[in-house]
N, C-alpha and C positions, 0 to 999 in steps of 0.2 A: 632595777633594769640591768640585765646581764649581757645582752647581746646588742651590738651596734645596730642602729636604724639608718638605712641607706639614705632616706630622705631628710633626716633631721639636720644635717649640715646646711642644706639648701634653705630650710625653714629658719634656721638660726641666723644665717647670713642676712636674709630678708628682714627678720625681726630686729637684728642689731642695727641695720641701716635705718629702719623705721624709728627705732628708739633714738638713734643719733640725730636724725632730722627733727624729731619732736623736741629734743632738748636744745638743739641749735635754734629752732623757732622760738622756744621759750626764752632763751637767752637774748634774742634780738627784739623781744617785745616787752613792754613795761609790765610790772607786776600789777595784780589786782589790788586796788587801793586799800580796801578794808582789811585784806589779809596782811598787807604791809604794815598798817597801823597796829594790827594785833601782834605782829612779829616784833615790832619795836619795843614791846614790853619785856622781851627776853634777850635781845641782842642789839648792839648799836647799829646805826645806819651804815657805818664804814664796813662792818662785817657783812651786811646784806649785799653791799656793792661788790665786795670781794668774791662772795660765793656766786653772785650773778655773773661776774667776769670769768670765773673758773668754769662755768657750765659750757661756755662756747668752745674752748680748746678740748675739753673732755668729750663733748659731743662730736667734734671733728675727729678726734682720735678714734672714737667708736666707729665712725664711718670708714676710716682707714683699716680697721681691724676686720670689718665685715667680709671683704673678699677672701681673707685667709680662713675665716670660718667655713666658707664654701669649699675650701681646699682641705678641710678636716684637720687643720693644724692645732695641735694640743695647746701650744703656748698662746695661740690666738683665743682659744676658749678661756684660758685663765685670765688673759688681759681683758677680754670682754666682760667677764664677771666682775673683775675689780673695778673697771670703769663704770659699769652699771650700778654697783653698790655705791660708788662715790657720787655718781650723778643723782641717784635717788636722794642721797643726803643733801647734795647741793640744792636740789629742787625744794626741799623742805626749808633749808636755811636761807635761801635767797628770797622766798616769797610764799612759803606754805603751799607749794604747788602739789597738792596731794594726788591729783590725777596723773601727772608725769611720774611721780614717785611710784605709784602703784603699777603703772605700765612697765617702768624700768625694772623694779625689783621682781615682779612676776616673771618677766623675761629672763632675768638672771637665774631665778629658781629653776625654770624649765631647762636652761642650758646646763645647770649643774646636774639635774636628773638624767640628762642625755649625754653626759660627759664621755661615756664609753664609745660613742660614735665618732669621736675625734681621735683618730688613730695615728696621725702623722706626728712623729717625734722631730726633735730639732738638734742641730749642733749645739753642744753645751756652751753657755756663755761663761767662760772662766774669768777670774779676775784679770788675768793677763790680757785676754782678748778685749775685755771691756775697757781696760786702761788705755789701749791705743785706738780702738775703734770709735768710741764715743767722742773723745776730744778731736779726733781727726774729722769726723762728720760735722760736729758743732763748730770747730775752728774754721774748717773750710767754708761752711755756709756763712758763718759770721763775717769772714774776710770778704766774700763776694757781696754780702749784704751791705757792708761798710762802703765798698766800692760803688754799689748802686746808689746808696744814699748820698755819697759824695757827688755823684753825677746827677743828683736831684731826680731820681726815678723811684718814688715810693712803691709803685707797682712792682718794680723789680725786686725790692726788698721782700714784699709779700710772696712773690713767686719763688725766690730763693729759700725763704723760710719753709714754704710748702715742700719744695724738693728735698730740703734737708730732713724734714719730718718723714717724708716717704722713704728716704734712704735708710733712716734709722728703723722704720717699721720693717723694711725688708731684712735688715740685719737681725732684728729680734725674732721675726717670724719665719725665717727661711727654714726649710725642712732639713732633717738629718741627711747629710750628703751620702749619696750612693757611692760605693767604691768604684774608682775609675782605673785603678792600676790593673795591668794585665797579670794573669796568673804566673807564678814563679815555677821553677823546674819541678818542685815536689808536687804541686797541684796538677801540672801537666802530665806528669808520670802517673798520678792517681787516676786522672781522666782517661788516659790511654789504656790503663789496665781495665777499667770498667767497660770501655768500648770493646776491648778484645774478649771480655767475658760475657757481655750482654748486647753487643752491637749488631743484632740481627736486622734491624731496620735499615733500609737503603740510605737513610740520611744520617745514620749514627756517626760514621767516620768523619763527616764534615765538621763535627764539633771540635775536632783537633786543629782547626784553623788557628793561626797565631793571633788573630785579632779578636777572639771571643773571650768573654769573661765567664767564670764558672761559679756555680752555687752548688755545694754538696749538701746532701742530707746529713742530719746530725750523726747518724751511724756510718756515714761515708759509703753507703751501699748503693747510692744513686746520685746522679748529678744532672745539671742542665747547662747548656751553653747559651749565653744571652748577650745582648747588647742593649744599651739604653738609647732610645731615639724618641724625640718629641714627647718626653715625659712618659714613655712606655718602656717597661722592662720586657723586651721582646725575646721570646725563646726561639731557638733554632730547632725546628722539628720537635720530636718527642723527647722526654727525659730518657736517659740511659742508665740502666742499673737493674737491680733485683726487682721483679714485678711487685712484690709485696712492699717495697720501700717507696714506690713512686707516689702513692697517694699522700703519705706523710711528707714527702719532699715538696710536693706542690702546695700543701697547706703551709709549710714553713716558708716557702718562697712567697706566697701571697702575703703573709704577715711581714716578711722582709720588705716587700714593695710598698705595702700600706704605710708603714711607719716612716717611709721616705717620700711619701706623696707621689708615688709612681703607680701607673695603671699596669696591670698584667696582661700580656698578649703573647701569641705564638704564631709563627708563620710556618706552614708546611706540616701542621699537625695531622696525624693519621686518623682515619675514621674510627679506629678501635678506641682511641683515647678521648674522643669527643664526649661520650657520656660522663666521664669523670670530670671534665671541665665544666659541663653543664650542672653536675651535682654541686660544684663549688660556687655556682651562681654566675659563671662566666657564659659568654655566648659564642657560638661557632657559626661560620658561614663558609659555604663551598668556595674554594679559591681556584682550583684547577685540577688537572690530572697528571699523574706521573706515568710516563710511558714505559711499560715493562715488556721487554722482549723475552719470550719463552724460547730458548735457543734450540731445543730439540724439535719444536714445531715449526721453526722458521724455515722458509723455503723461497727460492727464486722462481719456482714454477708457477705458471698461471698468468692470465692476461692482466689481472689487477696490479701485479707488481712488475710489469714489463719495463716501465721507465727506469726503475732501479736496476733491473737486469741489463738493460741497454747501457747504462752508465758504467756498470762493472765491466762488461765486455769491452767497451770502448777504451777504458783505462788499462785493462790487461793488454790489449793489442798495442797500446801506445808505450808499453814497456814498464808500467808502474807495478810495484810489488809492495808487500806489507810483511812485517814481522812483529811478533809479540815478545817483549822483553820485560824483565823485572827492573824497576827503576834503579835499584841498588847496584845492578850489574853493569850499568852504562859507563863507558869510558868517559873521561872528562871532555874529550873533543866531541863525542856524540851528544853528551848532555848540553854542551854549548850550542850545537846545532838545533837541538830540541827547543831550548830557550829562545833561540832566534826565531824559529817558526811561530812559537807562541806569541812573541812580540809582534811579528809581522801580521799575524792573524788578527790582532786587535785593531790594526789600521789606525792607530793613534787614539782610539777610544779608551776611556779609563777602565781599569779592571773592575768587573762587577761580580756580585755573588755574596751570599751569606749562608743560606741554608742548604744549597745543593752544589757547591763547588769548593775546591780548595783555593787558597789565596796564593799558593806558591808550590813549586816542586822542591824547594829547599828545606821544607820542614823535615825534622828528624823522623817523623812518623811516615813520611812519604816513601821511605825505603821499602815499605811493605806493599807498595802499589805497583801497578802494571802500566805499560805504555805500548800502544800499537804505533809503529813508525811506518809511514808511507814514503817510499823512495821512488825517485824518478828514474828514467833509463840510465842515467849516469851514476846512480847510487846515492844521490844527495837526498837528505831528508826534506820532504816538502809538506808533509801533513802529520799531525800527532793526535792521537786519542789517549786520554789519561783515565785510568780506572782505579777506584779505591775499593777495598774489600768490604764485604758484609760477613761478620763472624757468626759461626754457628749455622750457616746455610750456604749452599753453593751458588753464590750470587755476587755480582760486582755492580758498582754505580759509576756512571760516566761523570768525570769531573771537568776536564778540558776537552774541547773539540775544535781544533784550529787547523787551518791550512794556509800556505803561502798564497796571497791573492793573485799571483801570476800563474797559478796552476790551472789546468782545465776544469771546467764545471763538472760536477759529478764526483770529484775526488773524495769528498766527505762521505757520500753514499758508498763509494767503493771501500773506504776504510771501515765503515760500520759493518758491511757484509763480510769483509775479511776478518774483522774482529770476532764476529759470530763463529766462524769456522775455527779460528785459533783458540777462542775461549772454550769451545766445545771439547777441544782436545785436552784441555785441563779439567774437564768434567764440571765446568761451570754450567748451570742450568738456566739462570736468569740474568738479564742485563737491564739495569735501570738506565734507560736511554737519556731521558731528559724530563723536564717539567713544562707543561703547556698550560698557561693561565686560561681559565674559562673554557677549557677544551670541550667539556660536555655541552656547552651552549652552541658549539659549532658542529660537533659530530653527532649529537643525539639530543636536541632540545625537546623537553617534555611538554612545554606549554608556550603560549604566545609571548609571555614576558622573557622566557629564556631565549626564544628566537630573536627578540629585540636586543637582548644583551649580546648575543652572538654577532649581530650586525654592528653593534657599537664596538665590540672587540676588533672587528675587521677594520672599522674606521680608524681605530687607534694604532693600527699596525705600523704606519710610517714612523711613529714615535717609540713604540715599545716592541715591535716585531712579534706581537701576540699571535696573529694568524700565521705568519711565516714559520714560527717554531712549531705550531700545531701541525701545519701541512707537512713539514719535514718529518716529524715523528710518525704521522699517519701513514707515510709511505711504507713503513715496515710492519704495519698491521699489529701494533702492540696490544697488550692488555692494559686497560686504563685503570689506574688506582687513584681514587680521589684524595685530595689533600685540602686542608681547611685553614682558615684564619680564625684565631681565637682573640676575642676582645672583651673588655670589661665595661659594663654599663650600657644602658639603652642608647646613649649618644656617643659611645666609644668607638664605633666603627670608623669614622673618618680619621680619628687620631691614630688608630692601629694601622689603618691602610697607609697613611703617610709614613709612619714609622717603618713598616715593612718595605715600602718603596725606597726609603732612604737607605735602609740596611742593605738591600739588594743592589743598590747603585743605580736605581731607575730615576731618582730625583737628585739633583745637585744639592750639596749642603756645605756649609762652612763649619769646620770643627777644629778643635785644638787637639794636638797629639796626646795620646794617653800617657799617663805617667809611667816611668820605669817601675816594674814590679819590685816591691820591697818585702813581700810576704810569700810564703809558699802556698 
């Protein structure tokens, strides 16, 4: 057998649990009398009792190993096989239990034949780590057990023993740790170079956020930006790099995730890349639409866009104006005003974003970006639009869109319209305005189920502003470009969805800060 079998870990986990229960049951019941008399001709009764006693903890240990087989842990496979070989021998030596031995050893043989399906590797157990971990767990458990015994609570002793055994099982079978350190300067520079060379996609530049981790192809011709959430290695948009390197990169990445017990997923994947994901055995589902403004075709003429036109006219009459600047050219005082507007625009809410926004204007790569500054009649900055470049095509992507909450309604629409004119002067042809989740279900549902989903999205608006964002984008009559969520396994959609919502800041989470980078 050369290829992993996706269903084998599930079968192995169930079989191991069954074998463990069979052996526990065998240990808790008396031997068949005639077999015991026959066995006494070959070994003393004390040996029979010893092997009978050993069957119970060995069967219990096999039950503890079973869940890790389900998670495809390689060390769990090795442990299960060793336990089953030992249990089969114990069954023979404690009472000539041929039936239990046959079941146990046949199961071990099946696991050995399917060993390639157990792909998750582990942190190595070095002599140094074993020296301090095992005594710490055993010593701590023993100390609490003595305390419980002193307090005349035998149930407490058993509970502590079980907890200690579970803790040791976790230490032994935990998967190879995924790197948590953020990229160093060399890796960031290499990523930026690939984005400048191949970053045509409207989401490419956002991989330069400071909180993303990187995985490069072996030949360094392509890379992905990712974050690990809820056991999912979640990609941000499409890989960036040479087109011929992308397939090999994703294959390497999937192997990287598998040996660490992680599921592979992506948020904001383009329609063009979906077939490649599906060839790899992953699944894709429509997530929403990116609103693309075609600047040469955009116009304020016509009845359909009259509300936007009225907002623009009203703000112009009120004395508001807009200017387009390169971020690198802003004076320190002006940049402070911009940061203040961005802070006020959040109105105390946490900063959100992962796949389609930058995390800060302070990034070294943001010097290549543009801002539209909206000024009030006194010349104070009251609204900001931040745009990042798309390389190799005349397009930009909107990153931040904020205004001071005390400004008149319609200021954001005013800034978008002014940005269209100002960007056209720079010969920019397309503007990626924003992403609207489930937009198709609201603007052009194809069947009853999609209409139902559109209504559900509307009901969720108070919590996630799904409909509000779609309605804002729709005011400008954009071209809708679908984006997809990629997930692994038939039951992987809920986990990937939670991972995406955590990454985008839509769900609260408790997390530890990432380690300071120590590698390039």
